[in-house]
N, C-alpha and C positions, 0 to 999 in steps of 0.2 A: 931425079928423073921420078916421074909419076907413077904411080901404082894404077894400073890398067885393070878394072875391073870387068871380067867376063860372067854373065849371070844368065842361065839356062835353066829352065826346067823341064827335069825331062819326066816323061809318065810313061807305063806301059799297057797296052791293052791286052785284051785276051788272042787275039792274033799274033803277039808277039811283036808286033811292030812299036817302036819308042818314038814318041811325039816331043819335039821341043819347043818350047816358048822361048821367048826371049824376057819374060818376066821371072822373076825371082824372089829372094827377100831384100829388104830393102838395106840400101848400105847401112845404116845407122844397126843392124842386126848383128848380134855377137857373133850367129855362125860364120863372117864373112871376116873377122878380126883375127888377124895373127895367123893364117890358115897356110901361109906360105912360109913360115919360118923352115928353112934349111935345117937348121940343129937339131927338130922335132923329127923330121924326117929321116936323117941318117942316124938319129938315135932310135929308132923306132925299127929300120932296117937293119941296125945292129943287134936288136933284141931277138928280131925275128931269127936270125939266122943261128943265135944263139939258141934259141928254145923248141928250135927244129925237133922234134921225136915222131919218127913212124913209127906209128901203131898198128900192127898187124891187124889187130882186133875192132879197127874203127875205119872210118871210109873217111881217106885224107879231101879235104875241100879247101881251095884258096881263093877269095874273093880277092879279084885285082879291080880298085879305083885310082883314082889320082889324087893321093893323099894331101900333095901340095896345093890342091885348087880346093875352093871354099867348099865348106862341108855340103852346102845345099845343092852342089853340084851333083854328088853321089850318095848323098842318105835315102832319097826315096829308092834307089837301086838297092840299099843294103837292107833298108825295110822290107822291100818284097823278096829278095833272097832269104833275110833270116825267116820270115812267115813260111817260105816252103821248108826251110831246113828244121825248124823248130820241132816239128812230131817226133823226129830223128835224133834228136840233140846225143842221147845217149850212145849212139852208134857213129857218130860223126866226129872227126878233129878236124878244126877248121882255122884257118889264119886270114887276118886282112893283110893284103900287098899292096905295095905301091904301084901304079901302073907303070911310072917312070922307073923303073929298075930294070936290072941286067937279065932277070927271071922272065920278066914281063917281053921284054925284047927276044929273048930266044925262043918264047911261044908265041911269037910276032902278034902280041896282042894290042889292039887300037883302041880299044874302049873299054868300057866297064865289062867284065868276065868274070864268068867261075869256072875254075878248072878244077875237075873231082881227077883223083889220082894221077895228076902230072900229065893225062893225056886228053881227057874228053872237056871240050869247050862249051859254056852256054852264054847266052847273051841275054837271054830271057828267065826271069824266074818262073815262066810257065813251062818250060822246057825241062827246066829243073826239075820241078815240082814234080812232073811227068815220069821223069825216067830215074828218080831217087829210088824209089821202091824196088827197081829193077836193078838198079846198081847195089843196093842192099842185100839184096838177095842173091846175085852174082857172088859177092863177097861171102856169102853165107852167114849176114849177120841179122835178117829178117827170118 
């Protein structure tokens, strides 16, 4: 059985629209190698479940991406999210979670997404960046 590669470049503009192109990294790049190993994914999920500590003094942020897909599919989204989170990192507890997990299915997530406090969903870093100060103030962290 041959491994089928899906290479999609995802970018986000200021209006929150996501643009996808059919170009990505070349298959010789290391980001595509071994990115679909089930053992790594299940070990990662187990470690996440064991280390979940709800800190009432921090805003809980979960970043859902397809960990079984090539890193090039979701790395740009992660970079945009972390650029929004970085000014507030001392007040945030974040986790990266697999989009193909029971938690993601319970939240009805279909694509890259950020979930704040288990309820508020963001699909763009622009919306997250705009709302973060408000969310932190609501929780009394700013």
